[in-house]
C-alpha positions as CSV (number, residue, x, y, z in Angstrom):
1,M,-3.5,21.7,1.7
2,N,-3.5,19.8,5.0
3,L,0.0,18.2,4.9
4,S,-0.7,15.9,7.9
5,R,-3.5,14.2,5.9
6,R,-1.5,13.7,2.7
7,P,0.2,10.4,3.5
8,F,-3.1,8.8,4.2
9,D,-4.5,10.4,1.1
10,D,-1.7,8.8,-1.0
11,L,-2.2,5.4,0.7
12,S,-6.0,5.7,0.2
13,R,-5.4,6.3,-3.5
14,L,-3.3,3.2,-3.8
15,H,-5.8,1.2,-1.8
16,E,-8.6,2.4,-4.1
17,Q,-6.6,1.5,-7.3
18,L,-6.1,-2.0,-5.9
19,R,-9.8,-2.2,-5.0
20,L,-10.7,-1.4,-8.6
21,L,-8.0,-3.5,-10.3
22,V,-8.6,-6.8,-8.6
23,P,-12.2,-7.4,-9.9
24,V,-11.2,-6.2,-13.4
25,L,-8.4,-8.8,-13.5
26,T,-10.9,-11.3,-12.3
27,V,-13.7,-10.8,-14.9
28,A,-11.9,-9.2,-17.8
29,E,-8.2,-10.2,-18.0
30,Q,-8.0,-8.9,-21.6
31,H,-9.8,-5.6,-21.1
32,P,-8.0,-2.8,-23.0
33,D,-8.0,-0.5,-19.9
34,I,-6.0,-3.0,-17.8
35,D,-2.7,-1.6,-19.1
36,L,-3.7,1.9,-18.1
37,L,-4.9,0.8,-14.6
38,L,-1.6,-1.1,-14.1
39,S,0.4,1.9,-15.3
40,R,-1.4,4.2,-12.8
41,L,-0.9,1.7,-10.0
42,G,2.8,1.5,-10.8
43,D,3.1,5.3,-10.9
44,T,1.3,5.7,-7.5
45,A,3.4,2.9,-5.9
46,A,6.6,4.5,-7.2
47,R,5.6,8.0,-6.0
48,I,4.8,6.8,-2.4
49,E,7.5,4.0,-2.2
50,P,9.4,5.5,0.7
51,L,6.2,6.0,2.7
52,L,5.0,2.5,1.8
53,A,8.3,0.9,2.6
54,A,8.2,2.5,6.1
55,A,4.6,2.0,6.9
56,E,3.7,-1.3,5.2
57,P,6.7,-3.0,3.5
58,F,4.8,-6.2,2.8
59,A,2.2,-4.3,0.8
60,L,4.9,-2.7,-1.2
61,Q,6.5,-6.1,-1.9
62,A,3.0,-7.5,-2.9
63,V,2.4,-4.6,-5.3
64,R,5.8,-5.0,-6.9
65,A,5.3,-8.7,-7.3
66,G,1.8,-8.2,-8.7
67,L,3.1,-5.7,-11.3
68,K,5.7,-8.3,-12.4
69,H,3.1,-11.0,-12.7
70,A,0.8,-8.7,-14.6
71,T,3.6,-7.8,-17.0
72,A,4.1,-11.6,-17.6
73,A,0.3,-12.0,-18.1
74,E,0.2,-14.2,-15.0
75,H,-3.2,-12.8,-14.0
76,N,-4.0,-15.3,-11.2
77,E,-0.7,-14.5,-9.4
78,A,-1.1,-10.8,-10.0
79,R,-4.6,-10.8,-8.5
80,S,-3.3,-12.7,-5.4
81,E,-0.5,-10.2,-4.9
82,F,-2.7,-7.2,-5.4
83,L,-5.4,-8.6,-3.0
84,A,-2.7,-9.2,-0.4
85,A,-1.5,-5.6,-0.7
86,F,-5.1,-4.4,-0.6
87,H,-5.8,-6.3,2.7
88,R,-2.5,-5.0,4.3
89,L,-3.4,-1.4,3.3
90,S,-7.0,-1.9,4.7
91,V,-5.6,-2.7,8.1
92,L,-3.2,0.2,8.0
93,L,-5.8,2.7,6.9
94,Q,-8.4,1.5,9.4
95,T,-6.1,1.4,12.5
96,G,-3.3,3.8,11.5
97,N,-0.8,1.1,12.5
98,P,0.9,-1.4,10.3
99,R,0.6,-5.0,11.0
100,R,3.4,-6.6,13.0
101,R,6.1,-8.3,10.9
102,S,5.4,-11.6,12.6
103,A,1.8,-11.4,11.3
104,A,2.9,-11.4,7.7
105,D,1.3,-14.7,6.9
106,E,-1.8,-14.3,9.2
107,P,-5.1,-13.8,7.5
108,T,-6.7,-10.4,7.8
109,K,-9.5,-10.5,10.4
110,R,-12.6,-8.7,9.7
111,W,-14.5,-6.7,12.4
112,R,-17.8,-8.2,13.3
113,P,-20.4,-6.7,15.7
114,I,-20.7,-8.3,19.1
115,E,-23.9,-10.2,19.3
116,P,-26.0,-9.5,22.3
117,P,-26.4,-12.3,24.8
118,R,-29.3,-14.6,24.2
119,T,-32.1,-14.5,26.7
120,D,-33.8,-17.8,25.9
């Protein structure tokens, strides 16, 4: 096993779980598998909590808040929190660097290709 890759594998697993859970909560709030998905998400987050707290504490806070909202059947709030965590992890996994703390409320900017200059 390549130990240097493991933290990114764990963060990628959490990222993937969030990617799957948000749409399910959007279209099928009462689906019987939601409890299983939430349980697995909670297990993953608990297992990598020290890593997540160091690398991306805002994502950890959002996952925790999302799980609390989901337990209370507050699906809109849970989706919002999980989506925020997903975006924070997306930036971390793409760049290898967490966002600055001062950027906590900034929207995630997506990469767009540079358009070639027009020659009209």
